[in-house]
DOBAMI-557724 format. One line per field, with one value per residue (C-alpha): residue in one letter; x, y, z; residue number from 1. Coordinates in steps of 0.2 Angstrom, whole numbers, plus 5000, padded with zeros to 4 digits. Each point is the difference from the previous one (the first is absolute). Example, Ala and Ser with C-alpha at 12.3 -4.5 7.8 and 13.67 -1.06 7.14 Angstrom:
# residues 2
type	(a s) .
px	(5062 5006) .
py	(4978 5017) .
pz	(5039 4997) .
seq	(1 2) .
***
This chain:
# residues 227
type	(m k q k f t i l f d l d g t l v d t a p d l m l a h n h v m k k f n y p t k t t e e i r e l v g q g a g a l i g r s i w g q a k k e f g k v t d q k i k d e m t k e f i n y y g k n i l n k s t l i s g v k e f l i w c k k e n i s m a v c t n k t e h l a i d l l k k i g i y d f f e y v a g y n t f s y c k p d p r h l t s v i e i l a g d l n k t l m i g d s e s d a n a a k e a g i p i i l l e d g y t e k n t t e i y h n h l i k d f v g i e k i v s k y l) .
px	(4988 4997 5011 4990 4998 5007 4995 5011 4991 5007 4990 4999 4990 4997 4990 4997 4998 5011 5004 4988 5008 5017 4996 4995 5016 5011 4992 5001 5019 5002 4991 5010 5017 4994 4999 4986 4985 4993 4983 4994 5003 5017 5004 4995 5015 5012 4995 5009 5017 4998 4997 5017 4999 4983 5006 5016 4991 4987 5013 5011 4986 4992 5015 5017 5009 4992 5004 5018 5000 4995 5017 4998 4995 4994 4986 4996 4998 4990 4988 4998 4998 4986 4991 5000 4995 4985 4995 5000 4988 4989 5002 4981 4991 4996 5009 4988 5001 5002 4984 4998 5015 4990 4990 5016 5009 4985 5001 5018 4998 4987 5012 5013 5012 5014 5001 5013 5003 5016 5000 5012 4990 5009 4995 4991 4990 4995 4995 4990 4991 4995 4993 4990 4993 4995 5010 5016 4994 5000 5019 5013 5014 5003 5016 5003 5014 5010 4997 5015 5016 4992 4983 4991 5006 5012 4993 5006 4986 4988 5011 5004 4981 4997 5013 4993 4983 5008 4993 5005 5006 4991 4984 5000 4992 5004 4986 5006 4998 5017 5017 5007 4988 5002 5019 5001 4988 5009 5017 4993 4992 4982 4985 4993 4982 5001 4987 4996 5003 5012 5011 5013 5005 5001 4986 4993 5006 5018 5000 5003 4985 4992 4982 4992 4985 4990 4996 4997 4983 5000 5019 4996 4998 5019 5006 4991 5010 5015 4993) .
py	(4962 5017 5003 4999 5014 4997 5007 4998 5001 5004 4989 5008 5016 4999 4984 4995 5011 4989 5012 4993 4983 5007 5010 4985 4991 5014 5003 4982 5001 5016 4994 4984 5010 5014 5014 5013 4995 5010 5004 4995 5017 5001 4983 5007 5011 4986 4987 4997 4995 4982 4993 5003 5018 5002 4994 5011 5015 4998 5000 5013 5012 4997 4996 5004 4998 4983 4994 5004 4987 4987 4997 4981 4996 4984 5009 5011 4984 4992 5014 5000 4981 5001 5014 4989 4985 5009 5009 4985 4992 5015 5007 5003 5004 5018 5004 5005 5003 5019 5006 4995 4988 4985 5008 5008 4984 4992 5014 4998 4982 5004 5013 4986 5010 4990 5003 4997 5005 5008 5001 5002 4988 4983 4989 4986 5012 5010 4984 4994 5016 5002 4982 5002 5017 4992 5010 4989 4992 5017 5002 4991 5003 5006 5007 5003 5008 4984 4994 5009 5006 5018 5008 5016 5014 4991 5001 4983 4993 5007 4997 4982 4996 5008 4990 4984 5004 5004 5017 5017 5015 5011 4991 4999 5009 4999 5003 5003 5010 5005 5008 4983 4996 5018 5000 4983 5004 5016 4992 4987 5012 4994 5011 4999 5001 5005 4997 5014 4997 4986 4990 5014 5014 5012 5010 4995 5017 4996 4983 4999 4994 5002 4997 5001 4989 4998 4982 4989 5006 5007 4997 4992 5017 5004 4983 5000 5015 4989 4985) .
pz	(4844 5008 5016 5015 5013 5017 5017 5016 5017 5017 5013 5017 5000 4981 4997 5018 5016 5011 5013 5013 5000 4999 5015 5010 4995 5004 5017 5004 4997 5010 5015 5000 4999 5011 4988 4997 4989 4986 4992 4983 4993 5007 4992 4983 5000 5004 4987 4983 5003 5007 5017 5007 4995 5007 5017 5000 4994 5013 5014 4992 4999 5017 5011 4993 5016 5003 4983 5003 5013 4988 4993 4999 4982 5007 5009 4985 4990 5013 5000 4981 5000 5014 4989 4984 5010 5008 4985 4989 5012 5001 4982 4996 5016 4996 4984 4985 4982 4995 4992 4982 4999 4995 4987 4992 5000 4991 4987 4997 4996 4988 4992 4999 5012 5008 5019 5013 5018 5006 5018 5015 5009 5002 4985 5009 5010 4985 4990 5016 5002 4981 5001 5016 4994 4984 4986 4998 4983 4992 5001 4989 5012 5018 5005 5018 5011 4999 4982 4993 5009 4998 5003 4999 4998 4989 4983 4996 5011 4986 4985 5004 5002 4983 4992 5008 4993 4983 5001 4993 5011 4989 5002 5019 5015 5018 5013 5018 5016 5006 4995 4998 4986 4993 5000 4993 4986 4996 4999 4989 4988 5004 5003 5018 5006 5019 5013 5012 5018 4997 5012 5002 5012 4985 4993 4983 4993 5005 4990 4981 4990 4983 5006 5017 5006 5016 4996 4985 4996 4982 4998 4983 4992 5004 4995 4983 4995 5000 4991) .
seq	(1 2 3 4 5 6 7 8 9 10 11 12 13 14 15 16 17 18 19 20 21 22 23 24 25 26 27 28 29 30 31 32 33 34 35 36 37 38 39 40 41 42 43 44 45 46 47 48 49 50 51 52 53 54 55 56 57 58 59 60 61 62 63 64 65 66 67 68 69 70 71 72 73 74 75 76 77 78 79 80 81 82 83 84 85 86 87 88 89 90 91 92 93 94 95 96 97 98 99 100 101 102 103 104 105 106 107 108 109 110 111 112 113 114 115 116 117 118 119 120 121 122 123 124 125 126 127 128 129 130 131 132 133 134 135 136 137 138 139 140 141 142 143 144 145 146 147 148 149 150 151 152 153 154 155 156 157 158 159 160 161 162 163 164 165 166 167 168 169 170 171 172 173 174 175 176 177 178 179 180 181 182 183 184 185 186 187 188 189 190 191 192 193 194 195 196 197 198 199 200 201 202 203 204 205 206 207 208 209 210 211 212 213 214 215 216 217 218 219 220 221 222 223 224 225 226 227) .
***
């Protein structure tokens, strides 16, 4: 049987614009613990390394001196737990699919392409979001921040999933929006399709990529070249 082609997807900022709901959860926590809130645009620059990193990067960036006072790991853990609990209950209030995603996933199924999600979102939250937004059944596997003992930018986050799918590194693509996605793909030896204006503080031109797209409309032309 011909070896199937595999596509690995990031989630936040790639398949789904989750920033509005992440912003609400972030600001809920910050208000509760007396730290500054952020706008949706500011949140886009902090996402991609897990809930704890989102909270920590927010405070480091906006109030370094204040964060220095939060020496108690218990407080930091409480903030992260509060974020996950609130976000889990409000995961799909304002989040939306990136333009063209559903149509592309349908096309991939017709082309017999294996698909999986490799996200630094906590696994159960990633699965819940994919189910609620209606695209979970397209994917054969979902690997979150806590699925393995490593996550992006570690290339094993990608290579382990390829192995689970019985895929082939030489017949795999990554689609993401940040340097974590790009660096993981580069180290794994997988081409990366990068979305413009992703959830990253870096400019798109600073991030490694093989192809650049605004959204998923017309992406079939790029992927077809690899099939």
